[in-house]
N, C-alpha and C positions, 0 to 999 in steps of 0.2 A: 504494500500500500504506500503510495507516494502522495504527499501533500505539497501544495504550492509554497514557494518562498514567501515570507511575510510581505515583501514589497510588491507582490503580485496578488495579494489577497484583499477581499472585501470582508470585513469583520463586523459582527454585531456584538456589542458588549452591553449586556443587560445589568442594570444596577451599577451605573457608571458614575454616579454623582459624587461619591467620596470613597475613601478606603481603597481596598484591593481593586474594585472595579474602575475607579478613576485612574489609578496608577497603570492599570492594564491598558486602558484606552490610550493614555498618553504614550506608553511604550510602543503600542502597535502603530500609532500615527507617526512617531519619530522614526520608526523603521520603514515607513513608506506605505503602510496599508491604508486603504480607505475605510473609515470607521463610522458606524452608526451607533450612537450612544442613547441609552434610555434610562429613565428612572421616574419616580413620582413627582419630582420637582423640576419645573420648567426653568426657574431661576438658576438652579445649580447646574443644570445641563447647559444653559447658555454660557455660563462662566467657563465650563469645560471646553465647549466648542470654540469660544474666543481664545482660550489658552492654546488649543491645538492649531488654530489658524494663525496665531501669532508666530509660530515657528515654521510655518509653511505647510502644515499638515492639512488633510482633507477630512472633514467630519460633518455629520448630519445628526440632529437631535430629534427624538420623538418621546413625548411624555406617555408613560404607560404604567399601569398597576398590574403586577404579575398575578394578582388574585383573579383577574378577569381574562379568560382565554382570548376573547376577541381583541383585547388590547395587546396581548402578547403576539397574536397572529399579525396584528397591524405592524409590529416592529419588523418582523421578517418580510412582510409584503412591501413595506416602505423601503427596506434595504434593497430589494430587487428592483423596485420602481426607480430608485435614484441611481443605483450603480449597475444594474443589469443582472446581478447574480448575488449569491451568498456563498462564501467559502468556509467561514468559521463562525460558530455561535458560542459565545462565552456567557454563562449564566451565573451571576453572582449574588442576587438579592437574598438577604436573610434578616430576620428580626429575632429578638430573644426576650424571654422573661426569666429573671432569676428568682426562683421561689421553690420551696419544697413542693413535691407533687400534690400533697393534700391541701396546699394553699394556692393551688392553681385552679382556676375555674374551667369548666368545660369549654366556654367560649374562648378563653385565652389559649388553651391547648389547641383548639381547632384553628385559631387564626395563625399560630406558628406553623401548623401543618399546611394550611392553605398557602402561605407565602413561601415557606422554605422547601416544601416537598411538591405540592401541586403546581407552584410557580415553575419549578424545574421541569415537571412533567409537561406543562403547557409549552414551555420553551422548546423542548425536544419535538413535541407535536407540531409546533408552528414552523420550526426550521427544517425538519426532515424532508418534507416534499420538495423544497428548493434545493437541498443538498442532493437528493436523489436525481432531480432533473439535471443538475450540474455534473453528476456522475462521480463525484468525490467530495471530500470535505471533512470537517471536524466538528463534533459536538463536545464542548468542554464544560463539564459541570463542576462548580465549586462546592465541594462537600466539606468534610472536616474529619480530623482524626476521631471525632465523636461519632462518625459513621462506623468506626470499628470498636470504640469503647465509650460507653455513656458515662456522664459525670453527674454527681449530685447537684441539685439546684437547677439542672438543665434538662429535665425529663422530656419536655416537649421538643426542644431543640435537638436533642440526641435522637429522639424517635424519628424526627423528620430526616435527619442526616442518614440514619440507618435505612430509611425508605428510599432515599436517592440511590444508595448502593444496590438495593434490590431491583429497581426498575432499569438502571443502566446495565446491569449484568444481563438481564433478559433481553434488552434491546440490542446489546452488542452481539449476542449469539444469533438473534434473528437476522441482523444485517449480514453476518458472516454466512448464514444459511442461504440468503438471497445473493451471495457473492457481490455485495455492494461495498466498494472501498471507502467506507465512511468510518473514520476513527471516532471512538467513544471513550472519553477519558474522564475519570474522577480524580480531581485534584483535592488532596486531603491535607490542609495546613494544620500545624500545631497552633499554639497561641500566637496571634499576630497583633502588633501594635497599631491598631486602627481606631477610629472613633466608635467602633462597635460597643465598647465597654461604657462609654459615656452615654450612648443613645439607647441602651437596652432598658426595658422596663424592669423595675426591681421591687421586690417585697421583702428585701433583707434589711431595710432601714438604712443601708449605706450603698454607695456606688459600688457595683460589682467589679471584679477583676478576673483576669485569667490566671491559671496556675503557671507560674514562671517555669522556664524562661520564655521571653517574648522574641518574636522574629520580625524583621522589617517587612512591610508589605511589598516592597520592591522584590523581595525574594520569591513571593508568590506570583507576582506578575512575570518575573523571569521564567518561572516554571510554566506558566500558561503560554507564553510565547514559544517556549521550547516544544511543548506538546502540540502546538498549532502547526509546527513543521515536522515533528517526529511522532508518528503514531505510538501512543503509550496507553497502556491499560489503566494504571494507577500511578499517581505521583504524590508521594508523601513529602510535604514541605517542612523542613526543620528536623534536626537530629532528634529532638524530643518526640516528634511524631513517630519516627522509626522505633525509638526505644519503647514508647507506649504500646505500639503495635506488637512488638516482640513479647513484652510482658503479658499482654492480653492473650497471646497465642500459647505462651508457656504455662501461665497460671493466673486465670481470672481471679481466683481467691486471694492470691498474693497482692494483686492490684486492688482488690476490695480493701484489704488491710491498709495499703498505702494511702488510698483515698480517705479512709476513715481517719488516718493520722494527719493528713495535710489538706485534703480536698475541700473541706468546709472553710477552714480558717483562711486559706490563701485566696479564696474567691470573694473575700470581703475586704474592702479598703476601710480606712477610718473616716472617710468623707461621708457625712450624713446625706441621705437622699431618700425622699419619699416616693411612693409609687405614682404619685400625681405630678411629680416634677418632669421637666422636659425629657421626652423620649420619642423614639421613632416607631413605637408599636402600632399606632393607628394612623399617624400623619408623619411626613418627613420633617426632620429638623431643618428649618429653612436656610439657616446661615452656615451650616457646617459642611464645608466643601474640602475639609482636610483629607490628606492621605494618611498621615500618621496620627496616632492618639497621644495619650498622656504618659506612656510608659517607656519613652525612648531610653531612659537611664537603665532599663532592664533588658534591652535588646542585645542579643548575642548573634554571632555568625553561625552558619551551618556548613559543616564540611561535606556531609553526605549528599547535599543537593548538587554541589559541584561535581561529585563523582557520578551521580545519576545522569547528569547531562554530558558526561564524558565516559560512556560505558566501556570503551576500549581500555582506558586507564584503570577504571574500576575493576574490570574482570582480570586485567593484567596483574593488579595488586593482589587480588584474591588468589590467582594462580601462583604468584610468587610466594605469598604467605604459605599456601599449601605445600609448595615445593620445599620451602625452608623447614616447615614442620616435618615433612617426610625425611629430609636429610638428617634432621636432629634425631628422629627416632632411630634411623638406621645407624647413626654414629653411636647412639646410646647402646643399641643392641650389639654392635661390633665391640664396644668397650667391655660389655659383659662377657662376650665370648673369649676375649683375651684374658 
């Protein structure tokens, strides 16, 4: 399966007004892609389009709420109307409520599922006919490591992210069965320093936080652009995401114990915040167009992401390590024989 170079692509980035989505749209445009950006906020989209055009990029904005299928479909249709085709669909929007499960209302849980899961489903449904007509392309779904391991205080968010993993796995095999060269990727970041934490609804009495370490949103955008050119099944962003995934596979009970030890305390800041204070749960926060959030002092680099984007070096290092281990065992055995 071969995907087009970025500078030959038409890309739709859904949820592009801030955070990961905004940085992703900017990077695609800087690399020469034609970009259609969408979100619930016209003002924030206009600021993004102005920023892209200021450095010579090409962008079109469309206001849409991913809870409404017809509005999501309009994003894909507008992309084809303006630029003649769609090559890559990137779906980012997510909302969150931080609360224990028994303090979450049915309506709140349903809304998280509607935006975080059904929005992704609608995105794939809207984009797929255009990708099929083009004969190739990429569906890139921004999931989370919480699609592999759920966290306390985030039952609705984790449930939606697990749902994303379920439908993209089925879709991927169906497309392979039809012999359609359409890449379906789930990007699973660890904790990322975006305004997500500021804009989440909370019933904890304080502003919520992620369990450190944090990663730069540019790292996620880099991964998205990589998989837009290189067909990839899953891309876990951040060393912590890989570590959490391994722990979950080895011993979910051990991870339960670890989360009991740190999972509640570390998701609470000391900054008071009521559930009625500014959040993006029902309406967009109109002035927040930032890419980065408030936790820059806790951001660390990730070695494994660079290796994942350089697989020859990665597997060469693995093979070299295995060879050294084999030589060490042989030397040890030879020493015993002497």
